C-alpha positions as CSV (number, residue, x, y, z in Angstrom):
1,M,-9.1,20.6,43.6
2,A,-6.2,19.0,42.7
3,I,-7.3,16.0,42.3
4,I,-9.3,18.0,39.0
5,G,-6.5,19.2,37.9
6,E,-4.5,15.9,38.1
7,M,-7.5,14.4,35.9
8,M,-7.3,17.6,33.3
9,R,-3.6,17.4,32.9
10,T,-4.4,13.0,32.0
11,I,-6.6,13.5,29.9
12,D,-4.8,16.8,28.4
13,E,-2.2,13.8,27.8
14,D,-4.4,11.3,26.5
15,V,-6.1,13.6,23.9
16,S,-3.1,14.7,22.5
17,V,-1.0,10.8,22.5
18,L,-4.7,10.8,20.3
19,K,-4.1,13.6,17.8
20,E,-0.5,13.1,17.4
21,G,-1.4,9.7,15.9
22,L,-3.8,11.4,12.7
23,Q,-1.0,14.3,12.4
24,P,-0.3,13.9,8.8
25,E,3.5,13.3,9.0
26,H,2.6,10.7,11.1
27,L,0.7,9.1,8.7
28,S,2.6,9.8,5.9
29,Y,5.5,7.8,7.4
30,W,3.3,4.5,8.3
31,Y,2.1,4.8,4.3
32,G,5.8,4.6,3.5
33,V,6.6,1.9,5.5
34,L,3.2,-0.1,4.8
35,I,4.2,0.8,0.8
36,S,7.4,-0.5,1.3
37,E,6.8,-3.9,2.7
38,T,4.1,-4.0,0.0
39,I,6.6,-3.6,-2.6
40,D,9.0,-6.2,-0.6
41,M,5.8,-9.2,-1.0
42,A,4.7,-8.7,-4.5
43,P,6.2,-10.2,-7.3
44,P,8.8,-8.0,-9.7
45,W,6.1,-7.6,-12.3
46,L,3.3,-5.9,-9.6
47,E,6.2,-3.5,-7.8
48,D,5.2,-0.8,-9.8
49,K,1.4,-0.8,-9.3
50,I,2.0,-0.1,-6.2
51,K,2.4,3.5,-5.0
52,V,0.4,6.5,-2.4
53,V,0.5,10.0,-3.1
54,Q,-0.3,12.7,-0.5
55,D,-2.6,15.6,-1.6
56,E,-0.6,19.1,-1.6
57,T,-3.7,21.2,-0.5
58,L,-5.2,19.0,1.8
59,P,-2.7,17.1,3.5
60,M,-4.9,14.7,5.3
61,K,-6.1,13.0,2.1
62,F,-3.8,10.1,0.7
63,N,-4.4,8.7,-2.8
64,L,-3.8,4.7,-2.5
65,D,-2.8,3.8,-6.3
66,I,-2.8,0.0,-6.2
67,S,-3.4,-2.6,-8.1
68,K,-5.9,-4.9,-7.2
69,R,-3.7,-8.3,-7.0
70,A,-1.1,-6.2,-5.2
71,V,-4.1,-5.7,-2.7
72,R,-4.0,-8.8,-0.3
73,Y,0.4,-7.6,0.0
74,F,-0.9,-4.3,1.2
75,M,-3.4,-6.1,3.6
76,V,-0.8,-8.0,5.0
77,A,1.9,-5.9,5.7
78,V,-1.3,-4.1,7.7
79,D,-1.5,-7.3,9.8
80,D,1.8,-7.2,10.2
81,N,2.0,-3.3,11.1
82,I,-0.9,-3.4,13.1
83,D,0.6,-3.8,16.6
84,K,3.6,-1.6,16.4
85,M,1.1,1.9,15.7
86,P,-0.5,4.2,18.1
87,Y,-4.0,3.4,18.8
88,S,-5.1,6.4,16.6
89,T,-3.2,5.3,13.6
90,R,-4.4,1.4,14.2
91,L,-8.4,2.9,13.8
92,Y,-7.1,4.7,10.5
93,F,-5.4,1.9,9.0
94,L,-7.8,-0.5,10.0
95,K,-10.8,1.7,8.2
96,V,-8.6,1.5,5.3
97,Q,-8.1,-2.2,5.3
98,E,-11.8,-2.1,6.0
99,I,-12.5,0.1,3.4
100,M,-10.4,-1.7,0.9
101,A,-12.2,-4.5,1.5
102,T,-15.4,-3.4,0.7
103,E,-14.7,-2.1,-2.5
104,M,-12.8,-5.9,-3.8
105,D,-16.2,-7.1,-2.9
106,K,-17.8,-4.8,-4.9
107,S,-15.6,-5.5,-7.7
108,L,-16.5,-8.8,-7.5
109,V,-20.2,-8.8,-7.8
């Protein structure tokens, strides 16, 4: 019985860590880091075309308002920071990258 209790505690800790990476505050922090680095990399004339807005009603919803010309800088910023993120946050931003790449491909057609 002690083994089952220990396994349950381990599973509970693992789930808590995964859940923590998807908290709105956590995602907001990483969006801030990524936007800051994107603005640093982008040319000065693109700086005002890069921003993210968190929805007040739905805190898990973020509106990434970025120029098509600045998308590549955002992708590079995500790639540069992906190893520093917790696992669940990493999966979230990999999905964001995938969606952005798909949208960019659609606009080329």
